[in-house]
C-alpha positions in Angstrom: -19.1 -8.9 -16.5 -18.3 -12.3 -15.0 -20.2 -13.4 -12.0 -17.0 -13.6 -10.0 -16.1 -10.0 -10.8 -19.6 -8.9 -9.8 -19.3 -10.7 -6.5 -15.9 -9.1 -5.9 -17.2 -5.6 -6.6 -20.2 -6.1 -4.5 -18.1 -7.5 -1.6 -15.8 -4.5 -1.8 -18.7 -2.1 -1.7 -20.3 -3.9 1.2 -17.1 -4.1 3.3 -16.5 -0.5 2.6 -20.0 0.5 3.7 -19.6 -1.5 6.9 -16.3 0.2 7.7 -17.7 3.6 7.0 -20.7 2.9 9.2 -18.6 1.6 12.1 -16.3 4.6 11.7 -19.2 7.0 11.9 -20.5 5.2 15.0 -17.1 5.2 16.8 -16.0 8.6 15.5 -13.0 7.0 13.8 -12.3 9.3 10.8 -9.6 6.9 9.5 -12.1 4.0 9.3 -14.6 6.2 7.6 -12.0 7.1 5.0 -11.0 3.5 4.5 -14.6 2.5 4.0 -15.2 5.2 1.4 -12.0 4.3 -0.4 -13.1 0.6 -0.5 -16.5 1.6 -1.8 -14.9 3.7 -4.5 -12.6 0.7 -5.4 -15.7 -1.4 -5.9 -17.3 1.2 -8.0 -14.2 1.4 -10.2 -14.2 -2.3 -10.6 -17.9 -2.2 -11.7 -17.2 0.5 -14.2 -14.2 -1.3 -15.7 -16.2 -4.5 -16.1 -19.0 -2.5 -17.7 -16.6 -1.1 -20.2 -15.3 -4.6 -21.0 -18.9 -5.8 -21.5 -19.6 -2.9 -23.8 -16.7 -3.9 -26.1 -17.7 -7.6 -26.1 -21.1 -6.7 -27.8 
């Protein structure tokens, strides 16, 4: 996994967590859902890169 991809995945997860938290505090279900979706997107990016790394070895 390249450093750039790791940073992108971590950023997506962090932004998602912030959105989810703000949504919970403000009772904004749409923002909570967006945050969870963004976190999932970051997790998928991580998983895809881990698969790539496994095949490189």
